[in-house]
N, C-alpha and C positions, 0 to 999 in steps of 0.2 A: 626193119628188125633184123638183128644179127642171128645167123644160124647157130645151133649149139657148137658146131665145129669152129665157127668164127669166134664165138665167145671163148672157147677153150684156147684158141690161138692167142687171143688177147691176154688171157690169164697167164699163159705160159710165158709170153713176152714180158709181162710185168714182173713175174717171178724172176726171170733171168736178169732183168734190169736191177731188181732189188738185190740179187745175189752178188753181183759184181760190186755194188755199193760204191765205196770210196775209190775203187780202182778206176772208174770211169767218170765219177762226179768231180766237179771242180770246186774251187773255194766259193764260199758264200760271203758276200760283202757285209761287214758289220760296221756301223757308223753311229755316231752320237749327233743328234739334231736338237736344236733349241728353238722354241717358239713361245713367245709371251712369257719368258722367264722360266719355262719348264723344259727340262732336258729328258730326252727319251732315247733308248737304244733301239736301233732298227737292224734287223737281220734280213737280208734279201729284200730290203725296201719295206718290210713289214714290222710294226712294233713288236718287240720281243720282251716279254716279262719273264725274268729269271726266277725260277723256283729251284734254288740251288743248295748243294751240300758239298763239303770237302769229303772225298771218298776215293777209294779204288773202284774197280768195276766189278768186284766179286759179288756185290749186292745190288747190281744195277737194275735187274728185273723187278725186285721188290721195291726199289726206290721209285721207279717210274709208276708202279702200281699205286703208290701213295701220292702221285701227282708231280713228282720231281721231274725237271727237264734239263738241268745243267749241273755239271760237276767241275770242281777244280782240283788240280794236283799240286805237288810241291817240287817236282823235279822232272826234267827230261833226261836225267843222268842214268837211266837204265839202258839196257841194250836197245838199239834202235827198233828192233822188231817188237820188243815189249811195248814201247810207246805207240807204235803203229797199231798193234793189236788193241791197245787201250782205246785209241781213237776209233778204230773199226768197230769195236763193241759198242762204244757210245753211239756212233752213227747208226748201227743196226737197231738200236733202241730209241732212236729219235732224240738223242741227248747231245747237248753241246758241251765243249770242254774249254775251260780256262787253263792254258798250258803254261807251267812255270819254268823259266830258265833259272838254273840254280846259281845265281850270283854268290860268290864267296863272301862271307861276313867277316868283319874284323875280329869278332869274338872267336873265330876259328883260326886266327893267326894270319889272315890275308892282309897285305900291306897295299893300300891304294895309292901310296907314293911310289910304288914299284911299277914304273911305266911298262916294262917288258911283260910283267905278269898280267897287268891290266889288258895290254894289247893281245896277249895270248888268250885270255878269257873271252874277249870280244870276238876273236877269230873262231874260237870253238863254238860260240853261240851263232855265228854266221852259218855254220854247217847245220846246226839244229833248226834254224829258221828255214833254210832251204829244204830240209828234209820234210818238214811238217806243214809248211805254209799253205799248201794246196788242199789239205784235207777238209772235206765239207763239214766235219764235226767241230772244227776249231772255231772258237768264239773270240778269244783275245789272248794276248801274251801277258804273262806276269813276269816282270823283270826283278827277280830277287824277292825273298820272303823275309819280312821283318828285319831288314838290314839295319834298322835303328837300334836294335838291342845291343847296348854296350858300345855304340860307335862313338868315335872321337874325331875322325877325319871326315869332314863333309865332302871330300873328293869322291867318296863312294857314289854320291849322286851325280857327279860329273860322269862317272863310268856308266851309271844307269842311263843317263841321257845319250851317251854314245851308242849304247845298245838300242835305245828307242829310235834314234836317228837311222841306224843301220836297218832296223826292221821296217821303218817307213819307206826306205828305198827299195827293199827287197819284197815287202809284203804290204801293198796298199789296201788290202782287204780287211785287215784285222787291227783293232786299236791296241795300245800298250798301256800298262799300268805297273806300279810297284806297290807292295803292301807295307803298311806301317803298323807296328804294335802300338795301339792306343791312339790318342790324339794329343799331340804336343806342339805348341806354337813354333818352337825352334826347328823341329823336324820338318813341319809343313813348310816353313819359310825356306829352309835349305832346299827342299824338293822343288818348290815353285821357282826359285831363283836359279838353281843349278840344273834342273831337268825339265826345261820348258817343252821339250819334244814329246813328253808323255801326254797321252790323251786324257788321262784322269788319274787320281790317286785312290788307292783302296786302303781301308782301315780294318783292323782286326781288334775287336774289343769284346769283353765279357761283362763284368760288372760295370766297367767304365762306360760301356755303351749307353747306360742310363743318364750319363752326364753329357752326352754329345750335343744335344740342343744348346745347352748353356756354353759349352766349350767352343763350339763353332760360331755362335753369335759373338762371343767375347773376342775371338780371333778375327772376325769379319770374313770367315771362310764361306763363300757362297757359290762354289764351283760344283760341278757334277762329281759324284764319287760312288764307289761301291763299298759294301761291308763284306769282306771275303772270308771272315771268320767271326762267328758269334755263337753264343750258347750258354752253357752252365757258368755260373760265377767262378772265376779262377781261384786256384788254391792260394795265390798271393793276395787275394782280395777278401778272404773270409776271416771269421773269428778263429782263434787258435786256443788250444788247451794251455794251461800254465807252463807246460814244458815245450810249447811251440808247435805241436802237431795241428795242421789245418783241419777244420771241422767241415766235412763234406756233406752237402745236402743229399737227401734221399732222391731216388729217381722221380718221385712225385713232386717234390719241391723244385727239382730242376725243370720238370714239365711246366710248372706254373711260371718259372722265370722265362722260359721260351715264349709262352703266350703273352706275358706282359711286355717283353722286349719287342715283340713284333707289333703288338697293338699300340703301345705307348710311345715307341721310338721309331721303328723302321717305317711304319705306315705314315708317320708324321712328316717324313722326308720325301714324300712321293713326287715332289717337284724336282728333286735333284738326285735322289737315290736311283742309280742305274740297275741295281740288283744286289742280292745278298746270298751268302752261302753259309748255312748252318754247319757247325763243327761238333762232332765228327761222325759221319755216317759209317760206322764201323766200331772197332774197339782198339784202344792203345793204352799202354802203360805210361801214365804221366802222374807221378806221385802215388796214384792208386790205379788199379786196372779198370776202374769204373768212372773216373772223374769226368771225362769229356765224351766218351763214346755213347752214341744213341743205341748201340747194340751191345750185347754181352760177348764174351770170348767165343761162345758157341753160336753166335748170330741171332739170338733171341732179341726181339724188339722191345724197347722200353716205352714208358708212357710219353716220352718226348716225341717219339715217332707218331703216336696218335695225334699229338698237337700239331706237328708239321703236316700231317694228312689233312687235318681240319683247316689249317692256314692255306694250304695249296688247293684244296678242293671245295671248301665250304661245308663239308659234312664230316662226321666222325666215321672211322672204319667200322665194319660190321662186327668185328670182335676186337675188344680193347685190352690193353695190358693191365696186369694187376696194379694196385695202388697201395703204397706204403703209408700207414698212419703214424707209426712211431717205432723206435728201437730203444731198448733199455739194457743196461748191464749193471748188475748189482743194484737195480732199482733206480739208476740214474741215466739221464739222457746224454748225448754226445758233448754238450756244452758244459757238463759238470766236472770235467777233468777227472775222470774215473781213475782211481788208484787201487791196485790189488797187491796182496802179499804173495811172494813166491810159494807155490804149492797149495794155496788156498783156492777153494772153489767158489764160483759166483754164477748166478743164474742170468741168462740172457733171454730177452723176450722181444718178439716182433709182432706188430699188428698190421696185417695186410688184408685188403678186400679185393674181390674181383668183380668188375662191373657187370659181367655176363654170368656170374654164378658158376664159373668153371672151377673144378676142384684144383687146389693148389698143392704143389710139392715144394718143400722148404729145404734149403741147403745152407749150412753155416761153414765158415772158413776162417782160419786164423793165419795172419801174416805178420812178420816183423814190420815195423814202420819204415817207410822209405827214407833213405839217407841221400837221395839224389839232390843235386844242386843245379842241374841244367836249367836253362831258360829257353824260351822261344819254341818249345815243343821238340827240342833236340832229343835224340834217342835215349831212352832209359831201359835198362834191363828189367825183365819181369822178375817179380819177387816170388820165391818158392813158398808155398804154403807149409805150415807146420802141422804134422799129424800127431795124434795121440793126446790132444789137450781138450777135445770137445766130446762130451757125451750127449746122446740124443740129438745128433747133428742134423736129423731130418724132421725135427718137430718145431712147433711154434716157440717152445722154450727149450733151451739147451743149457747144459752145465759146462762151464769153462774152468779149467784148472790153470792157474797162472803159471807161465813158464819162468825161466830164469830172469833176473832183473833186466829191464830194458823197456823200450817203447814198442807197442804192438797195435794192431788194428783188427777188429773182429768184423767180418763181412757176413751178410745174410742175403740170400737170393730166394725169390718166390717165382715159380714157373707155373703157367696155366695149362701146359700141354697143347697150346694152340700157336706156339712160336713166339710167345711173349714172356717177359719177365719184369720183376721189380727188384730193386736192391737198395740196401742201406748199409752203413758201417759206423763203427764207433771206435775211436782211439782210446787206448788205456795205457797206463804206466805201471810196471811191476817193480816193486821194491823188496828189499830183504825183509 
């Protein structure tokens, strides 16, 4: 039996080891193994089941509290210390990282026939790989994000293969992949033929994810893969008003999509699916400020977080997010292509319940409709809210005065005071 002094010495030693973390730890080998037609990811020789999300590290503690264990990012293009801190924070929370090398896309003007530019990009990535390859939090390398958006030159995947080959030479511990928007036969064929040094392909899909079994069977695709983005149905996939505004699902409708996508699709690929990353554990502007984020701008968790908690842990969180039943404007739902006359007032209503009986606080917000045309998650400026057009903005029913002619979107948020929120919105058109 150890003396109290000896036990204290052991604890202090363990604390010291933990404190230095990545500084003294080496890389952890990650590999893909196959047995009996089933593929599996091993980390340190042990099966590793990814419970992942695309995110920064600012919500990492809450993320792990919900059962998450792996995150992916979109670029190493920050200051080196920033990425190292990113990896260190992940390691401190027992989280792995899929680290993305920011291959330039054709849609940004990069020419993959420019041999000098391609060579310079490869050399820059060599430095990135050398800098981060030994970090124990590193799980795999992503070589470019959705390079197929608007691509015409298949030589982009020759360049991807050159990077993959370079990584294999410099870093034998971590596999490589590239991400593809959707599943398209021609893109997959280009990658398989031009980038054979990749260890696997990763797909990013939203509504299209539900068609993956049929699409993969039709294409004869039987290789291991990841889904590195999935979540709410995309704004390019949903119904629209008669003036073209996409109709966004409520936070509760999105939570239902998350559950169905996992149960009906992702779990059905357990023989080949190496892991998946839900999008987006945070908040971002992409057509609206609420479309893809599992969190609000202030960090409140939506019902989709409850669903991921259930998927990752097998149980629901102790306190759950509010749930939206419906939103109406002038007595009409979002699919009704609501029109208002300038200066006229209309009543907005929302129905929200809280599973735990927590008292709810309501907030209404009016914004002009987004005019963004970016694709692939490229940066969009936030849209400033309009003041002075909503009365009773803190009640279940609010009165909206129609602004000048144009397209608008009315948002509503419900907060439970426990760090959770629900949201919904309705587009409307104002005419003279």
